[in-house]
All heavy atoms as a GROMACS GRO file, in nm:
protein
  537
    1VAL      N    1   9.830   8.811   9.217
    1VAL     CA    2   9.807   8.949   9.260
    1VAL      C    3   9.685   8.951   9.350
    1VAL      O    4   9.577   8.909   9.310
    1VAL     CB    5   9.785   9.042   9.138
    1VAL    CG1    6   9.753   9.183   9.184
    1VAL    CG2    7   9.905   9.041   9.047
    2SER      N    8   9.703   8.997   9.470
    2SER     CA    9   9.591   9.004   9.563
    2SER      C   10   9.506   9.127   9.535
    2SER      O   11   9.549   9.218   9.464
    2SER     CB   12   9.643   9.009   9.707
    2SER     OG   13   9.705   9.133   9.731
    3ALA      N   14   9.389   9.129   9.590
    3ALA     CA   15   9.301   9.245   9.571
    3ALA      C   16   9.363   9.369   9.634
    3ALA      O   17   9.341   9.480   9.587
    3ALA     CB   18   9.164   9.217   9.632
    4LEU      N   19   9.442   9.348   9.740
    4LEU     CA   20   9.503   9.460   9.810
    4LEU      C   21   9.611   9.527   9.724
    4LEU      O   22   9.623   9.648   9.722
    4LEU     CB   23   9.563   9.412   9.942
    4LEU     CG   24   9.628   9.519  10.030
    4LEU    CD1   25   9.524   9.622  10.073
    4LEU    CD2   26   9.691   9.455  10.151
    5HIS      N   27   9.688   9.445   9.652
    5HIS     CA   28   9.798   9.498   9.572
    5HIS      C   29   9.776   9.467   9.425
    5HIS      O   30   9.819   9.364   9.376
    5HIS     CB   31   9.932   9.439   9.617
    5HIS     CG   32   9.973   9.479   9.754
    5HIS    ND1   33  10.010   9.607   9.786
    5HIS    CD2   34   9.980   9.409   9.869
    5HIS    CE1   35  10.040   9.613   9.914
    5HIS    NE2   36  10.021   9.495   9.968
    6SER      N   37   9.704   9.554   9.354
    6SER     CA   38   9.687   9.533   9.211
    6SER      C   39   9.808   9.591   9.139
    6SER      O   40   9.879   9.676   9.193
    6SER     CB   41   9.559   9.601   9.162
    6SER     OG   42   9.565   9.740   9.186
    7VAL      N   43   9.832   9.543   9.019
    7VAL     CA   44   9.946   9.590   8.943
    7VAL      C   45   9.920   9.733   8.897
    7VAL      O   46   9.817   9.764   8.839
    7VAL     CB   47   9.972   9.498   8.821
    7VAL    CG1   48  10.083   9.556   8.734
    7VAL    CG2   49  10.007   9.358   8.866
    8ALA      N   50  10.015   9.820   8.926
    8ALA     CA   51  10.011   9.960   8.881
    8ALA      C   52  10.146   9.984   8.815
    8ALA      O   53  10.244  10.020   8.882
    8ALA     CB   54   9.988  10.054   8.998
    9VAL      N   55  10.152   9.957   8.686
    9VAL     CA   56  10.280   9.962   8.614
    9VAL      C   57  10.346  10.097   8.635
    9VAL      O   58  10.284  10.202   8.619
    9VAL     CB   59  10.260   9.933   8.464
    9VAL    CG1   60  10.391   9.947   8.390
    9VAL    CG2   61  10.203   9.793   8.445
   10GLY      N   62  10.474  10.093   8.676
   10GLY     CA   63  10.550  10.214   8.702
   10GLY      C   64  10.558  10.250   8.848
   10GLY      O   65  10.652  10.317   8.890
   11ASP      N   66  10.461  10.206   8.928
   11ASP     CA   67  10.459  10.239   9.072
   11ASP      C   68  10.544  10.137   9.147
   11ASP      O   69  10.492  10.053   9.222
   11ASP     CB   70  10.316  10.243   9.124
   11ASP     CG   71  10.308  10.291   9.269
   11ASP    OD1   72  10.408  10.346   9.320
   11ASP    OD2   73  10.202  10.272   9.330
   12VAL      N   74  10.675  10.144   9.129
   12VAL     CA   75  10.767  10.043   9.183
   12VAL      C   76  10.767  10.044   9.336
   12VAL      O   77  10.772   9.939   9.399
   12VAL     CB   78  10.910  10.064   9.127
   12VAL    CG1   79  11.004   9.956   9.176
   12VAL    CG2   80  10.908  10.066   8.974
   13ASN      N   81  10.760  10.163   9.397
   13ASN     CA   82  10.762  10.170   9.544
   13ASN      C   83  10.623  10.158   9.607
   13ASN      O   84  10.609  10.166   9.728
   13ASN     CB   85  10.835  10.295   9.593
   13ASN     CG   86  10.764  10.423   9.555
   13ASN    OD1   87  10.655  10.424   9.498
   13ASN    ND2   88  10.828  10.535   9.585
   14GLN      N   89  10.522  10.139   9.524
   14GLN     CA   90  10.385  10.110   9.568
   14GLN      C   91  10.327  10.217   9.661
   14GLN      O   92  10.260  10.186   9.758
   14GLN     CB   93  10.380   9.972   9.634
   14GLN     CG   94  10.430   9.862   9.543
   14GLN     CD   95  10.448   9.730   9.613
   14GLN    OE1   96  10.352   9.678   9.669
   14GLN    NE2   97  10.568   9.676   9.613
   15ASP      N   98  10.353  10.344   9.627
   15ASP     CA   99  10.298  10.452   9.709
   15ASP      C  100  10.177  10.518   9.644
   15ASP      O  101  10.127  10.619   9.692
   15ASP     CB  102  10.406  10.557   9.740
   15ASP     CG  103  10.452  10.634   9.617
   15ASP    OD1  104  10.413  10.598   9.503
   15ASP    OD2  105  10.528  10.731   9.635
   16GLY      N  106  10.128  10.460   9.533
   16GLY     CA  107  10.010  10.514   9.467
   16GLY      C  108  10.039  10.618   9.361
   16GLY      O  109   9.947  10.669   9.298
   17ARG      N  110  10.166  10.652   9.342
   17ARG     CA  111  10.205  10.751   9.241
   17ARG      C  112  10.317  10.694   9.154
   17ARG      O  113  10.395  10.611   9.201
   17ARG     CB  114  10.257  10.879   9.306
   17ARG     CG  115  10.158  10.949   9.397
   17ARG     CD  116  10.214  11.081   9.448
   17ARG     NE  117  10.349  11.070   9.502
   17ARG     CZ  118  10.379  11.059   9.631
   17ARG    NH1  119  10.283  11.055   9.720
   17ARG    NH2  120  10.504  11.051   9.671
   18VAL      N  121  10.323  10.740   9.030
   18VAL     CA  122  10.437  10.706   8.944
   18VAL      C  123  10.519  10.833   8.932
   18VAL      O  124  10.474  10.933   8.875
   18VAL     CB  125  10.390  10.658   8.805
   18VAL    CG1  126  10.509  10.630   8.715
   18VAL    CG2  127  10.304  10.532   8.820
   19ASP      N  128  10.640  10.831   8.992
   19ASP     CA  129  10.722  10.952   8.994
   19ASP      C  130  10.870  10.914   8.996
   19ASP      O  131  10.906  10.798   8.982
   19ASP     CB  132  10.683  11.041   9.112
   19ASP     CG  133  10.690  10.970   9.248
   19ASP    OD1  134  10.763  10.869   9.260
   19ASP    OD2  135  10.625  11.017   9.342
   20ILE      N  136  10.954  11.014   9.016
   20ILE     CA  137  11.098  10.993   9.009
   20ILE      C  138  11.147  10.894   9.115
   20ILE      O  139  11.245  10.822   9.092
   20ILE     CB  140  11.175  11.128   9.017
   20ILE    CG1  141  11.320  11.110   8.978
   20ILE    CG2  142  11.160  11.192   9.153
   20ILE    CD1  143  11.342  11.076   8.832
   21ALA      N  144  11.079  10.886   9.228
   21ALA     CA  145  11.119  10.790   9.332
   21ALA      C  146  11.110  10.647   9.279
   21ALA      O  147  11.192  10.562   9.313
   21ALA     CB  148  11.032  10.807   9.456
   22ASP      N  149  11.011  10.621   9.194
   22ASP     CA  150  10.998  10.488   9.133
   22ASP      C  151  11.115  10.461   9.039
   22ASP      O  152  11.169  10.350   9.035
   22ASP     CB  153  10.866  10.476   9.058
   22ASP     CG  154  10.747  10.493   9.150
   22ASP    OD1  155  10.734  10.412   9.243
   22ASP    OD2  156  10.670  10.587   9.129
   23ALA      N  157  11.154  10.561   8.963
   23ALA     CA  158  11.268  10.546   8.871
   23ALA      C  159  11.397  10.519   8.947
   23ALA      O  160  11.477  10.435   8.907
   23ALA     CB  161  11.282  10.670   8.783
   24VAL      N  162  11.416  10.589   9.058
   24VAL     CA  163  11.536  10.567   9.140
   24VAL      C  164  11.538  10.425   9.194
   24VAL      O  165  11.640  10.355   9.186
   24VAL     CB  166  11.543  10.671   9.255
   24VAL    CG1  167  11.652  10.635   9.354
   24VAL    CG2  168  11.565  10.811   9.198
   25LEU      N  169  11.424  10.378   9.247
   25LEU     CA  170  11.416  10.244   9.302
   25LEU      C  171  11.438  10.139   9.192
   25LEU      O  172  11.510  10.041   9.213
   25LEU     CB  173  11.281  10.222   9.370
   25LEU     CG  174  11.261  10.087   9.439
   25LEU    CD1  175  11.369  10.061   9.545
   25LEU    CD2  176  11.123  10.079   9.500
   26LEU      N  177  11.381  10.161   9.075
   26LEU     CA  178  11.398  10.067   8.964
   26LEU      C  179  11.544  10.060   8.921
   26LEU      O  180  11.598   9.952   8.897
   26LEU     CB  181  11.308  10.106   8.847
   26LEU     CG  182  11.315  10.018   8.722
   26LEU    CD1  183  11.304   9.870   8.754
   26LEU    CD2  184  11.210  10.061   8.623
   27ASN      N  185  11.610  10.174   8.915
   27ASN     CA  186  11.753  10.174   8.879
   27ASN      C  187  11.835  10.100   8.984
   27ASN      O  188  11.928  10.027   8.950
   27ASN     CB  189  11.804  10.317   8.861
   27ASN     CG  190  11.773  10.371   8.724
   27ASN    OD1  191  11.808  10.311   8.624
   27ASN    ND2  192  11.705  10.484   8.718
   28LYS      N  193  11.802  10.117   9.112
   28LYS     CA  194  11.874  10.044   9.218
   28LYS      C  195  11.851   9.894   9.203
   28LYS      O  196  11.944   9.815   9.223
   28LYS     CB  197  11.827  10.092   9.356
   28LYS     CG  198  11.881  10.228   9.393
   28LYS     CD  199  11.834  10.268   9.532
   28LYS     CE  200  11.891  10.402   9.572
   28LYS     NZ  201  11.847  10.441   9.708
   29ALA      N  202  11.729   9.854   9.169
   29ALA     CA  203  11.700   9.713   9.150
   29ALA      C  204  11.777   9.657   9.031
   29ALA      O  205  11.831   9.546   9.037
   29ALA     CB  206  11.549   9.693   9.131
   30CYS      N  207  11.784   9.734   8.923
   30CYS     CA  208  11.860   9.690   8.804
   30CYS      C  209  12.008   9.673   8.836
   30CYS      O  210  12.074   9.584   8.782
   30CYS     CB  211  11.842   9.790   8.690
   30CYS     SG  212  11.678   9.792   8.619
   31ALA      N  213  12.058   9.757   8.926
   31ALA     CA  214  12.199   9.750   8.964
   31ALA      C  215  12.226   9.642   9.068
   31ALA      O  216  12.342   9.617   9.102
   31ALA     CB  217  12.244   9.886   9.018
   32GLY      N  218  12.121   9.580   9.118
   32GLY     CA  219  12.138   9.476   9.219
   32GLY      C  220  12.155   9.528   9.360
   32GLY      O  221  12.190   9.454   9.450
   33ALA      N  222  12.128   9.657   9.380
   33ALA     CA  223  12.147   9.717   9.511
   33ALA      C  224  12.029   9.690   9.605
   33ALA      O  225  12.044   9.694   9.726
   33ALA     CB  226  12.168   9.868   9.497
   34VAL      N  227  11.912   9.665   9.548
   34VAL     CA  228  11.793   9.635   9.629
   34VAL      C  229  11.718   9.521   9.562
   34VAL      O  230  11.734   9.496   9.442
   34VAL     CB  231  11.698   9.757   9.643
   34VAL    CG1  232  11.766   9.871   9.717
   34VAL    CG2  233  11.646   9.802   9.509
   35SER      N  234  11.635   9.454   9.641
   35SER     CA  235  11.547   9.349   9.588
   35SER      C  236  11.405   9.401   9.591
   35SER      O  237  11.366   9.473   9.683
   35SER     CB  238  11.557   9.223   9.673
   35SER     OG  239  11.686   9.169   9.666
   36LEU      N  240  11.327   9.362   9.492
   36LEU     CA  241  11.186   9.403   9.485
   36LEU      C  242  11.098   9.285   9.521
   36LEU      O  243  11.126   9.172   9.482
   36LEU     CB  244  11.152   9.450   9.343
   36LEU     CG  245  11.233   9.567   9.287
   36LEU    CD1  246  11.191   9.596   9.144
   36LEU    CD2  247  11.216   9.691   9.373
   37ASP      N  248  10.988   9.313   9.594
   37ASP     CA  249  10.892   9.206   9.621
   37ASP      C  250  10.812   9.176   9.494
   37ASP      O  251  10.830   9.242   9.391
   37ASP     CB  252  10.803   9.240   9.741
   37ASP     CG  253  10.708   9.358   9.716
   37ASP    OD1  254  10.675   9.389   9.598
   37ASP    OD2  255  10.664   9.418   9.815
   38ASN      N  256  10.726   9.076   9.499
   38ASN     CA  257  10.655   9.033   9.378
   38ASN      C  258  10.572   9.144   9.315
   38ASN      O  259  10.572   9.159   9.193
   38ASN     CB  260  10.565   8.912   9.409
   38ASN     CG  261  10.646   8.785   9.430
   38ASN    OD1  262  10.760   8.775   9.385
   38ASN    ND2  263  10.587   8.689   9.497
   39THR      N  264  10.501   9.220   9.396
   39THR     CA  265  10.419   9.328   9.344
   39THR      C  266  10.506   9.435   9.279
   39THR      O  267  10.476   9.483   9.169
   39THR     CB  268  10.331   9.390   9.454
   39THR    OG1  269  10.249   9.287   9.510
   39THR    CG2  270  10.243   9.501   9.399
   40ALA      N  271  10.614   9.472   9.346
   40ALA     CA  272  10.705   9.573   9.291
   40ALA      C  273  10.764   9.525   9.159
   40ALA      O  274  10.780   9.603   9.065
   40ALA     CB  275  10.816   9.606   9.390
   41GLN      N  276  10.797   9.396   9.150
   41GLN     CA  277  10.851   9.342   9.025
   41GLN      C  278  10.750   9.353   8.912
   41GLN      O  279  10.785   9.392   8.801
   41GLN     CB  280  10.894   9.197   9.043
   41GLN     CG  281  11.019   9.182   9.125
   41GLN     CD  282  11.060   9.036   9.143
   41GLN    OE1  283  11.014   8.949   9.070
   41GLN    NE2  284  11.146   9.012   9.240
   42LYS      N  285  10.625   9.322   8.940
   42LYS     CA  286  10.520   9.335   8.838
   42LYS      C  287  10.506   9.481   8.795
   42LYS      O  288  10.493   9.512   8.677
   42LYS     CB  289  10.388   9.278   8.888
   42LYS     CG  290  10.388   9.126   8.898
   42LYS     CD  291  10.255   9.076   8.955
   42LYS     CE  292  10.248   8.925   8.959
   42LYS     NZ  293  10.341   8.863   9.052
   43ASN      N  294  10.505   9.570   8.893
   43ASN     CA  295  10.491   9.713   8.863
   43ASN      C  296  10.612   9.768   8.787
   43ASN      O  297  10.601   9.864   8.712
   43ASN     CB  298  10.472   9.793   8.992
   43ASN     CG  299  10.339   9.766   9.058
   43ASN    OD1  300  10.254   9.694   9.007
   43ASN    ND2  301  10.320   9.825   9.176
   44ALA      N  302  10.729   9.707   8.809
   44ALA     CA  303  10.853   9.756   8.747
   44ALA      C  304  10.866   9.715   8.600
   44ALA      O  305  10.950   9.768   8.529
   44ALA     CB  306  10.974   9.704   8.825
   45ASP      N  307  10.781   9.625   8.554
   45ASP     CA  308  10.789   9.579   8.415
   45ASP      C  309  10.724   9.682   8.323
   45ASP      O  310  10.615   9.663   8.272
   45ASP     CB  311  10.721   9.442   8.401
   45ASP     CG  312  10.736   9.383   8.262
   45ASP    OD1  313  10.826   9.429   8.188
   45ASP    OD2  314  10.660   9.292   8.228
   46CYS      N  315  10.794   9.793   8.302
   46CYS     CA  316  10.738   9.907   8.230
   46CYS      C  317  10.732   9.888   8.078
   46CYS      O  318  10.662   9.961   8.010
   46CYS     CB  319  10.819  10.033   8.262
   46CYS     SG  320  10.807  10.082   8.435
   47ASN      N  321  10.807   9.791   8.026
   47ASN     CA  322  10.799   9.768   7.881
   47ASN      C  323  10.721   9.642   7.846
   47ASN      O  324  10.710   9.605   7.730
   47ASN     CB  325  10.938   9.768   7.817
   47ASN     CG  326  11.024   9.651   7.860
   47ASN    OD1  327  10.984   9.570   7.943
   47ASN    ND2  328  11.143   9.644   7.805
   48GLY      N  329  10.667   9.573   7.947
   48GLY     CA  330  10.578   9.462   7.923
   48GLY      C  331  10.642   9.335   7.871
   48GLY      O  332  10.574   9.253   7.810
   49ASP      N  333  10.773   9.315   7.896
   49ASP     CA  334  10.839   9.194   7.844
   49ASP      C  335  10.855   9.085   7.950
   49ASP      O  336  10.922   8.986   7.928
   49ASP     CB  337  10.974   9.229   7.782
   49ASP     CG  338  11.078   9.273   7.884
   49ASP    OD1  339  11.046   9.290   8.003
   49ASP    OD2  340  11.194   9.293   7.842
   50ASP      N  341  10.792   9.103   8.066
   50ASP     CA  342  10.797   9.006   8.177
   50ASP      C  343  10.935   8.990   8.238
   50ASP      O  344  10.964   8.890   8.303
   50ASP     CB  345  10.741   8.869   8.136
   50ASP     CG  346  10.592   8.876   8.106
   50ASP    OD1  347  10.523   8.954   8.173
   50ASP    OD2  348  10.547   8.803   8.016
   51GLU      N  349  11.025   9.085   8.216
   51GLU     CA  350  11.158   9.085   8.277
   51GLU      C  351  11.185   9.225   8.330
   51GLU      O  352  11.134   9.323   8.277
   51GLU     CB  353  11.266   9.048   8.175
   51GLU     CG  354  11.253   8.907   8.120
   51GLU     CD  355  11.360   8.874   8.017
   51GLU    OE1  356  11.456   8.954   8.003
   51GLU    OE2  357  11.346   8.771   7.951
   52ILE      N  358  11.267   9.233   8.434
   52ILE     CA  359  11.304   9.362   8.491
   52ILE      C  360  11.447   9.392   8.450
   52ILE      O  361  11.537   9.311   8.473
   52ILE     CB  362  11.294   9.361   8.645
   52ILE    CG1  363  11.156   9.311   8.691
   52ILE    CG2  364  11.325   9.500   8.703
   52ILE    CD1  365  11.040   9.387   8.634
   53GLY      N  366  11.467   9.509   8.388
   53GLY     CA  367  11.601   9.544   8.344
   53GLY      C  368  11.613   9.690   8.309
   53GLY      O  369  11.521   9.770   8.331
   54ALA      N  370  11.726   9.724   8.251
   54ALA     CA  371  11.756   9.864   8.219
   54ALA      C  372  11.653   9.923   8.123
   54ALA      O  373  11.621  10.042   8.132
   54ALA     CB  374  11.896   9.875   8.161
   55ASN      N  375  11.600   9.842   8.032
   55ASN     CA  376  11.500   9.894   7.939
   55ASN      C  377  11.374   9.941   8.011
   55ASN      O  378  11.311  10.038   7.969
   55ASN     CB  379  11.465   9.790   7.833
   55ASN     CG  380  11.577   9.772   7.732
   55ASN    OD1  381  11.660   9.859   7.712
   55ASN    ND2  382  11.578   9.656   7.667
   56ASP      N  383  11.338   9.875   8.120
   56ASP     CA  384  11.224   9.920   8.200
   56ASP      C  385  11.251  10.057   8.261
   56ASP      O  386  11.163  10.143   8.263
   56ASP     CB  387  11.192   9.819   8.310
   56ASP     CG  388  11.147   9.686   8.253
   56ASP    OD1  389  11.045   9.683   8.182
   56ASP    OD2  390  11.215   9.586   8.278
   57ALA      N  391  11.373  10.078   8.308
   57ALA     CA  392  11.410  10.207   8.366
   57ALA      C  393  11.404  10.317   8.261
   57ALA      O  394  11.358  10.428   8.287
   57ALA     CB  395  11.550  10.199   8.428
   58ILE      N  396  11.449  10.284   8.140
   58ILE     CA  397  11.445  10.383   8.030
   58ILE      C  398  11.300  10.419   7.998
   58ILE      O  399  11.265  10.537   7.985
   58ILE     CB  400  11.518  10.328   7.906
   58ILE    CG1  401  11.668  10.317   7.934
   58ILE    CG2  402  11.490  10.414   7.783
   58ILE    CD1  403  11.744  10.235   7.831
   59VAL      N  404  11.215  10.317   7.985
   59VAL     CA  405  11.074  10.342   7.953
   59VAL      C  406  11.008  10.424   8.063
   59VAL      O  407  10.932  10.518   8.035
   59VAL     CB  408  11.000  10.207   7.931
   59VAL    CG1  409  10.850  10.226   7.928
   59VAL    CG2  410  11.049  10.142   7.801
   60LEU      N  411  11.037  10.394   8.189
   60LEU     CA  412  10.979  10.470   8.299
   60LEU      C  413  11.022  10.616   8.294
   60LEU      O  414  10.940  10.706   8.310
   60LEU     CB  415  11.015  10.408   8.433
   60LEU     CG  416  10.958  10.475   8.558
   60LEU    CD1  417  10.807  10.491   8.549
   60LEU    CD2  418  10.996  10.397   8.682
   61MET      N  419  11.149  10.641   8.266
   61MET     CA  420  11.196  10.780   8.254
   61MET      C  421  11.128  10.850   8.137
   61MET      O  422  11.090  10.967   8.148
   61MET     CB  423  11.348  10.785   8.239
   61MET     CG  424  11.424  10.749   8.366
   61MET     SD  425  11.385  10.858   8.506
   61MET     CE  426  11.444  11.014   8.445
   62GLN      N  427  11.112  10.780   8.025
   62GLN     CA  428  11.044  10.839   7.909
   62GLN      C  429  10.900  10.877   7.946
   62GLN      O  430  10.850  10.982   7.905
   62GLN     CB  431  11.044  10.742   7.791
   62GLN     CG  432  11.181  10.726   7.728
   62GLN     CD  433  11.184  10.620   7.619
   62GLN    OE1  434  11.104  10.526   7.621
   62GLN    NE2  435  11.276  10.634   7.527
   63PHE      N  436  10.835  10.792   8.024
   63PHE     CA  437  10.700  10.822   8.069
   63PHE      C  438  10.698  10.944   8.161
   63PHE      O  439  10.614  11.033   8.147
   63PHE     CB  440  10.642  10.700   8.142
   63PHE     CG  441  10.505  10.724   8.201
   63PHE    CD1  442  10.393  10.727   8.120
   63PHE    CD2  443  10.490  10.744   8.337
   63PHE    CE1  444  10.267  10.750   8.173
   63PHE    CE2  445  10.365  10.767   8.392
   63PHE     CZ  446  10.252  10.769   8.309
   64LEU      N  447  10.794  10.951   8.252
   64LEU     CA  448  10.798  11.062   8.348
   64LEU      C  449  10.822  11.197   8.281
   64LEU      O  450  10.776  11.300   8.330
   64LEU     CB  451  10.904  11.036   8.455
   64LEU     CG  452  10.871  10.923   8.552
   64LEU    CD1  453  10.989  10.896   8.643
   64LEU    CD2  454  10.747  10.953   8.633
   65VAL      N  455  10.896  11.197   8.170
   65VAL     CA  456  10.922  11.324   8.099
   65VAL      C  457  10.831  11.341   7.978
   65VAL      O  458  10.856  11.426   7.894
   65VAL     CB  459  11.072  11.340   8.061
   65VAL    CG1  460  11.158  11.343   8.185
   65VAL    CG2  461  11.117  11.233   7.964
   66HIS      N  462  10.726  11.259   7.972
   66HIS     CA  463  10.620  11.272   7.872
   66HIS      C  464  10.665  11.245   7.728
   66HIS      O  465  10.605  11.297   7.635
   66HIS     CB  466  10.552  11.410   7.882
   66HIS     CG  467  10.505  11.439   8.021
   66HIS    ND1  468  10.400  11.374   8.082
   66HIS    CD2  469  10.553  11.526   8.113
   66HIS    CE1  470  10.385  11.419   8.204
   66HIS    NE2  471  10.475  11.512   8.227
   67ILE      N  472  10.769  11.164   7.709
   67ILE     CA  473  10.806  11.120   7.574
   67ILE      C  474  10.707  11.013   7.529
   67ILE      O  475  10.669  11.008   7.412
   67ILE     CB  476  10.951  11.067   7.571
   67ILE    CG1  477  11.048  11.183   7.595
   67ILE    CG2  478  10.981  10.996   7.439
   67ILE    CD1  479  11.193  11.140   7.612
   68ILE      N  480  10.665  10.929   7.622
   68ILE     CA  481  10.557  10.833   7.597
   68ILE      C  482  10.444  10.863   7.693
   68ILE      O  483  10.465  10.927   7.797
   68ILE     CB  484  10.605  10.686   7.610
   68ILE    CG1  485  10.660  10.658   7.750
   68ILE    CG2  486  10.707  10.653   7.502
   68ILE    CD1  487  10.695  10.512   7.774
   69THR      N  488  10.323  10.818   7.660
   69THR     CA  489  10.209  10.859   7.739
   69THR      C  490  10.142  10.748   7.819
   69THR      O  491  10.048  10.776   7.894
   69THR     CB  492  10.102  10.922   7.647
   69THR    OG1  493  10.067  10.826   7.546
   69THR    CG2  494  10.155  11.049   7.582
   70SER      N  495  10.188  10.623   7.804
   70SER     CA  496  10.126  10.517   7.881
   70SER      C  497  10.224  10.406   7.910
   70SER      O  498  10.325  10.390   7.841
   70SER     CB  499  10.004  10.460   7.805
   70SER     OG  500  10.046  10.398   7.686
   71LEU      N  501  10.195  10.330   8.015
   71LEU     CA  502  10.276  10.215   8.057
   71LEU      C  503  10.183  10.094   8.065
   71LEU      O  504  10.069  10.109   8.104
   71LEU     CB  505  10.339  10.240   8.194
   71LEU     CG  506  10.443  10.351   8.201
   71LEU    CD1  507  10.478  10.378   8.347
   71LEU    CD2  508  10.565  10.317   8.122
   72PRO      N  509  10.222   9.971   8.034
   72PRO     CA  510  10.354   9.941   7.978
   72PRO      C  511  10.364   9.988   7.834
   72PRO      O  512  10.264   9.996   7.763
   72PRO     CB  513  10.362   9.788   7.986
   72PRO     CG  514  10.220   9.744   7.981
   72PRO     CD  515  10.140   9.853   8.050
   73SER      N  516  10.485  10.016   7.793
   73SER     CA  517  10.510  10.064   7.657
   73SER      C  518  10.589   9.961   7.581
   73SER      O  519  10.687   9.909   7.628
   73SER     CB  520  10.589  10.193   7.661
   73SER     OG  521  10.626  10.229   7.530
   74THR      N  522  10.547   9.934   7.459
   74THR     CA  523  10.622   9.843   7.373
   74THR      C  524  10.684   9.921   7.258
   74THR      O  525  10.724   9.865   7.158
   74THR     CB  526  10.530   9.732   7.318
   74THR    OG1  527  10.417   9.792   7.253
   74THR    CG2  528  10.482   9.641   7.429
   75GLU      N  529  10.692  10.053   7.274
   75GLU     CA  530  10.750  10.138   7.168
   75GLU      C  531  10.900  10.118   7.161
   75GLU      O  532  10.966  10.094   7.257
   75GLU     CB  533  10.721  10.285   7.199
   75GLU     CG  534  10.574  10.317   7.192
   75GLU     CD  535  10.545  10.460   7.234
   75GLU    OE1  536  10.637  10.546   7.233
   75GLU    OE2  537  10.431  10.487   7.268
   0.00000   0.00000   0.00000
């Protein structure tokens, strides 16, 4: 991780915010429709298991609707 791009869990599109656009991009990545660069992959690991998958998308949505309050979540 370079100093320029630090890990910001949930900020998949790297725009400085964690919002629905990140959830959409993460779902597209899970479906194989888009590829994520290394920083985006690190940011997409919302459940902290070092893998990118549907569970990360679920955790990110839970965070966005305030079911959980922090990322990464191991709940």
